[in-house]
C-alpha positions in Angstrom: 60.8 59.7 99.1 61.1 60.7 102.8 64.5 60.4 104.4 66.2 60.9 107.7 68.2 64.0 108.5 71.5 62.2 108.1 72.5 58.9 106.6 75.8 57.2 107.5 77.2 54.3 105.5 80.2 52.6 107.1 82.1 49.4 107.0 85.6 47.9 106.2 87.8 49.0 103.3 87.0 47.5 99.9 83.5 46.5 100.8 82.1 49.1 98.3 81.0 52.0 100.6 81.7 54.8 98.2 79.7 53.5 95.2 76.8 52.6 97.5 76.8 55.9 99.3 76.9 57.9 96.0 73.9 56.0 94.7 72.0 56.7 98.0 72.9 60.3 97.7 71.7 60.6 94.1 68.4 59.0 95.1 67.9 61.3 98.1 69.1 64.4 96.4 71.9 64.5 98.9 75.6 65.3 99.2 78.6 63.1 100.3 80.6 63.9 103.4 83.7 61.7 103.5 84.8 60.3 106.9 88.2 58.9 105.8 91.3 60.0 107.7 93.5 59.7 104.6 91.2 61.2 101.9 91.5 64.5 103.7 95.0 64.8 102.2 95.6 66.4 98.8 97.5 64.3 96.3 96.8 61.0 98.1 94.3 60.0 95.4 94.9 56.5 94.0 96.1 54.9 97.3 93.1 56.2 99.2 90.6 55.2 96.6 89.1 58.7 96.1 86.3 58.9 93.6 87.8 61.0 90.8 86.2 64.4 90.5 85.1 63.7 86.9 83.2 60.6 88.1 81.3 62.2 91.0 77.6 62.4 90.5 77.0 64.6 93.7 78.8 67.2 95.6 81.6 65.9 97.9 82.8 67.4 101.2 85.8 66.8 103.5 88.1 65.5 100.7 91.4 67.2 100.0 91.3 69.5 103.0 95.0 69.7 103.9 98.5 68.9 102.5 100.1 65.6 103.5 102.1 66.0 106.7 99.9 69.0 107.9 98.7 68.3 111.4 95.1 67.3 111.5 92.9 65.6 114.1 89.4 64.2 114.9 88.6 67.5 116.6 89.4 69.4 113.4 87.4 66.9 111.4 84.5 67.4 113.7 84.6 71.1 113.0 84.9 70.6 109.2 82.4 67.8 108.9 79.7 69.5 111.0 80.1 72.7 108.9 79.5 70.6 105.8 76.6 68.7 107.3 74.9 71.8 108.7 75.3 73.4 105.3 73.7 70.5 103.5 70.8 70.4 105.9 70.3 74.2 105.5 70.1 73.6 101.8 67.3 71.1 102.3 69.4 68.2 101.2 70.5 64.9 102.9 74.0 64.5 104.1 75.4 61.0 103.4 78.4 60.3 105.6 80.6 57.6 104.2 83.9 56.2 105.5 85.7 53.6 107.4 87.5 55.8 110.0 85.3 55.0 113.0 86.6 57.9 115.1 85.9 60.4 112.3 82.3 59.1 111.9 81.7 59.4 115.6 83.4 62.8 115.8 81.0 64.1 113.1 77.8 62.5 114.3 78.0 61.9 118.0 77.8 64.3 120.9 81.5 64.3 121.6 83.5 67.2 123.0 87.2 67.4 122.0 89.7 69.5 123.9 91.4 72.2 121.9 94.6 70.1 121.4 96.6 72.7 119.6 99.8 71.5 118.0 103.1 73.0 118.7 102.3 74.4 122.1 105.1 75.1 124.6 103.6 72.6 127.0 103.5 69.8 124.4 107.1 70.6 123.3 108.3 70.4 126.9 106.5 67.1 127.6 107.8 65.6 124.4 111.3 66.7 125.2 111.1 65.0 128.6 109.8 61.8 126.9 112.7 61.8 124.5 115.0 62.1 127.5 113.6 58.8 128.8 111.2 60.3 131.4 108.1 58.5 130.0 107.5 56.6 133.2 108.0 59.7 135.3 105.3 61.5 133.1 102.9 58.7 133.8 103.7 58.9 137.6 102.9 62.7 137.4 99.6 62.0 135.7 98.8 59.4 138.4 99.4 61.9 141.1 97.4 64.7 139.5 94.6 62.6 137.8 94.7 59.0 139.1 91.4 58.1 137.2 92.9 59.0 133.9 96.3 57.4 134.6 94.5 54.1 135.4 93.1 54.1 131.8 96.5 54.6 130.1 99.4 52.1 129.9 102.6 53.6 131.3 104.4 52.8 128.0 101.8 54.7 125.9 103.8 57.9 126.2 101.9 59.8 123.5 98.6 59.3 125.3 100.1 60.2 128.6 101.3 63.5 127.1 97.9 64.1 125.7 96.2 63.3 129.0 98.5 65.8 130.8 97.7 68.4 128.1 94.0 67.8 128.6 94.3 68.1 132.3 96.0 71.5 131.8 93.0 72.5 129.5 90.6 71.6 132.2 89.1 68.5 130.6 90.5 65.2 132.1 91.1 62.3 129.8 88.9 60.1 131.9 85.9 62.4 131.3 86.4 62.2 127.6 86.7 58.4 127.8 83.3 58.3 129.5 81.8 60.5 126.7 83.4 58.3 124.2 81.6 55.2 125.6 78.3 57.1 125.5 76.7 56.8 122.1 74.4 59.9 121.8 73.8 61.3 118.3 74.5 65.0 117.7 72.0 64.8 114.8 69.0 62.9 116.3 67.5 61.9 112.9 70.5 59.8 111.8 70.4 56.3 110.3 73.5 54.2 110.4 74.1 51.4 107.8 77.0 49.1 107.8 78.1 47.1 104.8 79.4 43.6 105.5 80.7 40.7 103.4 82.1 37.2 104.0 85.6 37.6 105.3 87.3 35.5 102.5 85.4 37.5 99.8 86.4 40.8 101.4 90.0 39.8 101.5 89.8 38.9 97.8 88.4 42.3 97.1 91.2 43.9 99.1 93.8 42.1 97.1 92.1 43.0 93.8 91.9 46.7 94.9 95.6 46.8 95.7 96.4 45.3 92.3 94.1 47.8 90.6 95.7 50.8 92.4 99.1 49.7 91.1 97.7 49.4 87.6 96.3 52.9 87.8 99.7 54.4 88.7 100.1 54.3 92.4 103.8 54.1 92.2 103.9 57.2 90.0 101.7 59.0 92.5 104.1 58.1 95.3 107.0 59.1 93.2 105.5 62.6 92.6 104.8 63.0 96.3 108.3 61.9 97.3 109.7 64.3 94.8 107.7 67.1 96.4 109.4 66.4 99.7 106.5 64.4 101.3 108.3 61.1 102.0 108.0 61.5 105.8 104.3 62.1 105.6 103.8 59.1 103.4 105.6 56.8 105.8 103.4 57.7 108.7 101.7 54.9 110.6 98.3 55.5 109.0 99.3 55.7 105.3 98.7 52.0 104.4 99.7 51.4 100.8 102.0 54.4 100.7 104.5 53.6 103.5 105.1 50.1 102.2 105.7 51.2 98.7 107.9 54.3 99.3 111.1 52.1 99.4 110.2 50.8 96.0 110.3 54.3 94.6 113.3 55.5 96.6 115.5 52.5 96.7 114.3 49.8 94.3 113.2 47.3 97.0 111.4 44.1 96.0 108.0 45.2 94.8 106.4 41.7 95.1 107.2 41.5 98.8 106.0 45.1 99.3 102.7 44.4 97.6 102.2 41.4 99.9 102.8 43.7 102.9 100.3 46.2 101.6 97.6 43.5 101.2 98.4 42.1 104.7 98.2 45.5 106.3 95.0 46.3 104.6 93.4 43.1 105.7 94.4 43.8 109.3 93.0 47.3 109.0 89.7 45.9 107.7 89.5 43.5 110.7 90.0 46.4 113.1 87.3 48.4 111.3 84.8 45.6 111.6 85.5 45.3 115.3 85.0 49.0 115.8 81.7 49.2 113.9 80.3 46.0 115.3 80.4 47.5 118.8 77.9 50.2 117.7 74.3 48.9 118.3 72.8 51.7 116.1 74.2 50.3 112.9 71.9 48.3 110.7 74.0 45.8 108.8 73.5 45.0 105.1 75.2 41.9 103.6 76.4 43.0 100.2 77.3 39.5 99.0 76.0 39.0 95.5 74.6 42.5 95.2 75.8 45.4 93.0 76.3 48.8 94.5 73.0 50.0 93.0 71.2 47.0 94.5 72.7 47.6 97.9 71.8 51.2 97.7 68.2 50.2 96.8 68.1 47.9 99.8 69.2 50.8 102.1 66.7 53.1 100.5 64.0 50.5 101.1 64.9 50.3 104.8 64.8 54.1 105.1 61.4 54.3 103.4 59.9 51.4 105.3 60.9 52.8 108.7 59.5 56.2 107.6 56.2 54.6 106.6 56.0 52.8 110.0 56.7 56.1 111.8 54.0 57.9 109.9 51.6 55.0 110.4 52.2 55.0 114.2 51.6 58.7 114.5 48.2 58.7 112.8 
């Protein structure tokens, strides 16, 4: 069957994106490009719901790129994801982008330019040291004097973003300009189809709870224990590592596991809500309600939408 250049399958956690995307990729003769900000880390397998290598039916990209705690960013993901996408296209295959990290999806597929943003630069170290010394408000005032448009977009208490804006100004790309680019939705790959998977909120939350329980039954605590033993506790307790940061105290100090599991489920539900808000703002996404459908049936629905639009395009050009 005919297919667009790129297919993107997005949506909230636990909605079933991975299984659907793999079925779509199999049907199109394509390859998967993961757009998940946690699946890039090696060793974070169970808690990030990675498809085990032995169960993958197609080739996967942008999984297990770096060690936990190693600096990574949307700009680096753009580089890695586009290299994978371009390679897949060059092989005559269809890239199927799947993930719930909205910024990573846009970094890969939209016309967005990121500043260099190198970590560990003397400028960043100097600015961070000033922030630790209580000069956060002064940093914002400096930004306001040098780049008032950017300063107006950033709350004075958001010191991390103020520092980033000062860095960007030094690099010659003001934060306000990037913000304008961010609001502009222009595809880097013109022949891209976006599909969002959705589900009744109560049912989605039930799936989230069941997924957390399943991760625990598969050995999530043992996985965390191994990572902690390898000296990666700080990386696991980062703000993004939902499911890890809440359970590290169980492994290290014997905290109440029942209460920790409740926190994991609550944090995951809040994250799913933020994901839905992000993706709902993108008018390019065609939404597919997966209620009552298997992953294969959902994939067939997406394939039908792709094929139907292709037939319409061909019909209109004759």
